[in-house]
C-alpha positions in Angstrom: 0.0 0.0 0.0 1.3 3.4 -0.9 1.4 6.5 1.3 -1.2 9.1 0.0 0.2 12.3 -1.5 -1.0 15.7 -0.3 -3.4 15.9 -3.4 -4.9 12.4 -2.6 -5.4 13.3 1.1 -7.1 16.6 0.2 -9.2 14.9 -2.4 -10.4 12.1 -0.2 -11.5 14.5 2.5 -12.8 17.3 0.3 -13.4 16.1 -3.3 -16.6 14.4 -2.9 -18.2 17.4 -1.2 -16.8 19.7 -3.8 -18.1 17.7 -6.7 -21.5 17.4 -5.3 -21.6 21.0 -4.5 -20.5 21.9 -8.0 -23.0 19.5 -9.4 -25.8 21.0 -7.4 -24.8 24.7 -8.1 -24.1 24.1 -11.7 -25.5 20.9 -13.2 -23.7 21.4 -16.6 -20.2 21.7 -14.9 -18.9 18.7 -16.7 -20.0 20.0 -20.1 -18.5 23.4 -19.5 -15.3 21.8 -17.9 -15.0 19.7 -21.0 -15.3 22.6 -23.4 -12.8 24.7 -21.4 -10.3 21.9 -21.2 -10.5 21.1 -24.9 -10.3 24.8 -25.8 -7.1 25.1 -23.5 -5.6 21.8 -25.0 -5.6 19.9 -21.8 -6.3 16.3 -22.9 -6.0 14.6 -19.5 -8.4 16.9 -17.9 -10.8 16.7 -21.0 -10.7 13.0 -20.9 -11.8 12.9 -17.4 -14.7 15.3 -18.1 -15.8 13.3 -21.0 -16.6 10.3 -18.8 -20.2 9.5 -17.8 -21.1 10.5 -14.1 -20.6 7.1 -12.6 -17.2 6.6 -14.3 -16.2 10.2 -13.6 -16.8 9.7 -9.9 -15.0 6.2 -9.9 -11.9 7.5 -11.7 -11.2 11.1 -10.5 -9.0 9.8 -7.7 -6.8 7.7 -10.1 -6.2 10.7 -12.4 -6.2 13.6 -10.0 -2.5 14.1 -9.9 -2.2 13.9 -13.6 -4.9 16.6 -14.0 -3.1 18.7 -11.4 0.3 18.3 -13.1 -1.3 19.1 -16.6 -2.9 22.4 -15.2 0.3 23.3 -13.4 2.4 22.7 -16.6 -0.1 24.7 -18.7 0.2 27.5 -16.1 3.9 27.5 -16.2 4.0 27.4 -20.0 1.6 30.4 -20.1 3.8 32.3 -17.7 6.9 31.9 -20.1 
């Protein structure tokens, strides 16, 4: 068994609550997220948001670090 990263610990404690809140506040958040990630050229994040709800919820823990890294790399590239 591996030791959780800071991202995993945060996601486990807060992720479910945040996703449910986002889904309640903005039911189309996945469609808007998908469109934004595609427009920004972020394939890992876009692939996650393309999943149906059940798969999205099952897989977000497994790809969370990849999505965070993709977003961070895009942010650093934009700053250059």
